[in-house]
MITOR-247357 format. One record per residue: residue in one letter; x, y, z of N, C-alpha, C, O in turn. Coordinates in steps of 0.1 Angstrom, whole numbers, plus 2048, in hexadecimal, padded with zeros to 3 digits. Example, Ala and Ser with C-alpha at 12.3 -4.5 7.8 and 13.67 -1.06 7.14 Angstrom:
2
A8847C784E87B7D384E8847DF84E88E7DF855S8807EA8478897F584788180084F88680B850
This chain:
118
M84AC9CEDC84BCA1EC784AC98EC384EC8CEC6P83EC9FEB7843C93EA784FC8FEA285BC92EA2V847C87E9B858C83E97852C8DE86847C8EE80N85DC93E85858C94E74860C88E6C86CC86E6CY859C82E67857C76E65857C80E51854C79E48L859C88E4F85DC8EE4186FC90E3E875C90E33N872C91E4987EC97E48884C88E4B88FC88E4FI87FC7AE4988BC75E5288BC68E42892C5FE3EY881C6FE3F879C69E31884C6FE2588BC67E1EV886C7FE24894C81E1C89CC82E1A8A1C85E10F8A2C7EE298AFC7BE318B0C69E298BAC64E26A8A6C64E288ACC50E218ACC54E138B3C4DE0DI8A6C5FE0B8A7C63DFA8B6C62DFD8BFC5ADFAF8B4C70E048C1C77DFE8D1C70E068DCC74E03G8CFC66E108D3C5EE178DAC54E088E6C54E03G8CCC4DE038D2C40DFE8D2C3FDF08D3C35DEAL8D1C51DEA8D6C57DD88EEC5DDD98F8C5EDD2A8E8C5EDE78F9C5BDED8FEC52DEF907C4FDE7A8FBC4CDF6904C3CDF5905C34DEE90BC29DF0T8FBC37DE08FBC2EDCF904C37DCD90EC30DCBV906C44DCC911C47DC091EC45DCE929C42DCBG919C48DD992DC44DDB934C36DD593FC33DD0G925C2EDD9928C22DD2931C24DC993DC24DC9I925C28DBA928C22DAE932C2CDAE938C29DA4F93AC3ADB6946C3ADB3956C35DB9961C32DB4I952C35DC495DC24DC595DC15DBF964C0BDBFC956C18DBC958C07DB0956C0FD9F956C07D96Y954C19D9D959C1ED9696BC21D9196BC26D86T973C20D9497CC2BD9D983C1DD9F98CC1AD97G97EC16DAA988C08DAA984C03D9E98FC05D98M978BFDD9297FBFCD8998BC01D7E994BF9D7DS98BC08D7A98DC17D7B9A0C11D7A9A5C10D6FE9A9C0DD8A9B5C0FD8C9B7C02D869C1C00D7FT9ADBF5D889ACBEBD869B0BEBD759BABE9D6ES9ADBEBD749ABBEAD5B9B5BF3D579BEBF9D5DY9B1BF1D4C9B5BFDD3D9B5BFCD319BCBF4D2CL9ACC03D299AAC05D1C9BAC02D179C5C02D1DV9B5BFFD089C5C04CFC9BBC03CEC9B0BFECECY9BDC06CE79B4C07CDC9BCC03CD19C8C05CD0R9B8BFFCCD9C3BF7CBA9B8BF6CB99AFBF3CC0G9B9BF9CAB9B9C04CA99A8C06CA09A7C12C9FM99EC01C9B995BFDC9D98BBF9CB0981BFCCB5E995BF0CB498EBE6CC0997BEDCCF9A3BF1CD0L98EBEBCD698FBF1CE1994BE4CE898FBDACE2T99BBE1CF39A3BCECF899FBDCD0C9A2BE7D10T999BD4D0F99CBD6D1F9ACBCED249B1BC4D21Y9B1BD8D2C9BBBCAD369BCBCDD3F9BFBDAD40Y9BCBC8D489B6BC5D5F9C6BC2D609CDBBAD5AL9C6BCBD6A9D7BC3D709D1BBFD7E9D9BBED87D9C3BBDD809C4BBAD919B0BAED8C9A5BB1D91K9B1BA6D8499FBA0D7F99BB99D89991B92D86S9A1B98D9798EB94D9D993BA6DA5988BA8DAAR997BACDA8992BB5DAC98ABC2DA5982BCBDAAH98EBBFD99984BC6D8B979BBED8F970BC4D94D977BB0D8E96DBA5D8B95EBB4D99953BBAD97L96BBB2DA8967BB9DB395FBC3DB4956BC3DBDY962BCDDAC965BD6DAC954BD9DA894BBDDDAFL954BD3D9494DBD2D9093CBCBD9A931BCED9BN942BC3D9E938BB2DA6933BC3DB0929BC1DB8G937BD1DB1930BD2DBA92EBE1DBC92DBE9DC5L92FBE1DAB92ABF0DA591CBEDDA7912BF1DAEV91FBDED9C90BBDED9C906BDBDAB8FCBE3DAFY909BD5DB1903BD8DC18FEBE1DC08F2BE1DBES904BEADC1902BF9DC08F4C03DBE8ECC0ADC5I8F9BFFDAC8E8BFDDA78E2BFFDAE8DCC08DB4T8E3BECDAF8D2BE4DB38CFBE8DBB8C3BEBDBAF8D5BEDDCA8CFBEBDD38CCBFCDD58C3C00DDDG8D6C04DCD8D7C15DD18C1C15DC58B8C14DCDI8BEC16DB88B0C0ADB68A7C04DC189FC0ADC8A8A8BFEDC28A0BFBDCC8A3BFADD689FBF0DDDF8ABC06DDE8A7C0FDE489AC1ADE2890C1EDE7L8A0C1CDDA899C26DD788AC27DD1884C32DD1L885C1ADCB87EC0BDCB871C11DD4868C19DD2L877C08DDF86EC09DF4869C17DFA85EC1BDFDL878C20DF9871C2DE00866C2EDEF85FC24DF2A863C31DE585AC37DDB84AC26DE283EC27DE4V853C1DDE4843C15DEA83BC1FDF3830C23DF3I845C22DFB843C27E0C837C36E0D831C3CE16V839C38DFC836C4FDF8825C48DF281CC4BDFAI820C40DE8818C3CDE680FC33DEE810C27DF0P805C3BDF27F5C31DF77F5C2BDF9800C26DFAS7E7C22DFC7E5C15DF77DBC1CDF47DAC28DF9P7CFC16DE97BDC19DEE7BEC1EDF07C1C2ADEDE7B6C14E017B1C15E0E7B4C1FE147ABC26E19H7CBC23E137CCC32E1B7C0C3BE187B8C40E20R7BFC3DE077BFC45E017B1C4EE007AFC5ADFCL7A8C44E047A0C40E04798C46E1078FC4DE0ER79EC41E217A3C46E2B7A0C55E2E796C5AE33V7AFC5AE287B0C68E297A3C71E207A2C7DE21L79EC6CE1A794C75E1178AC77E1B785C82E1DR784C65E2577CC67E2D77CC70E3B774C78E41D78FC6AE4078FC7BE4B789C89E45784C93E4BQ78CC87E3378CC99E38783C98E30787C9DE26L776C94E2E768C95E2F760C93E3A755C97E3EK769C8DE3E766C94E4A764C9BE5475CCA0E5CS772C9BE53775CB0E59772CB5E5876DCBCE61M771CB8E48760CC2E43753CC3E4474BCCDE44F752CBAE45746CB8E4A740CBAE5D735CBAE60L747CBCE6374DCC0E7074FCCFE7874CCD4E83K756CD3E66755CDEE69752CE9E62757CF4E61E745CE0E5D73ACEAE5A732CE9E61729CF2E60K72FCDFE6D721CDDE73726CE8E7D71FCF2E81L735CE7E8273DCEEE91737D01E80730D0AE85R738D02E7A735D10E77722D10E7571CD1BE72M71CD04E7670CD0CE6B70AD08E80704D11E85Q70ECFEE8C70BD08E9470CD11E9C703D13EA4K716D18E9B71FD28EA4710D2FE96709D37E9CT70BD2DE8A701D35E806FCD36E8C6FFD40E93F6F2D2CE906EAD26E946EAD2DEA16E6D38EA2R6EFD27EA96EED30EB76F6D44EB76FAD4AEC0H6F5D45EB06FED58EAA6ECD59EAC6E9D62EB4W6DFD53EA56DAD56E9A6CED57EA56C5D5FEA5M6CFD48EAF6C9D46EB46C6D52EC16BBD57EC2E6D3D57ECD6D1D5EEC86D4D6FED06D9D75EDAS6CDD6FEC16CDD7FEB96BED80EBA6B8D8BEBBL6B5D71EBA6A8D77EBA6A4D70ECB699D6AECEW6AFD73ED26AAD74EDA6AAD7FEE56A6D80EF1K6B2D88EDD6B4D92EE06A8D9EEE56ABDA9EE8
């Protein structure tokens, strides 16, 4: 049974996006839980309930975004064919077209020859 690589690829794209969005959501809500903002006239001040946890969530947010972008770029590189691959695919397509046309011409010639001998 052949493996359908497109299904695996689409699953990897959506899985990577879901993991990235999930990581961003978890880290952002964690940052919101460990700090709060206070408006003092013209300035905005952030107070931290637990600075070390806030920094961990901030690092997690940065890592989630970074690895999400890196994973999507890796998947994009897999999809983009190299020039040699494109040339090979084009050569195979031309060879297939040539063989089909040759077979069609042989059948036509054979049919023509059979009609002459009848």
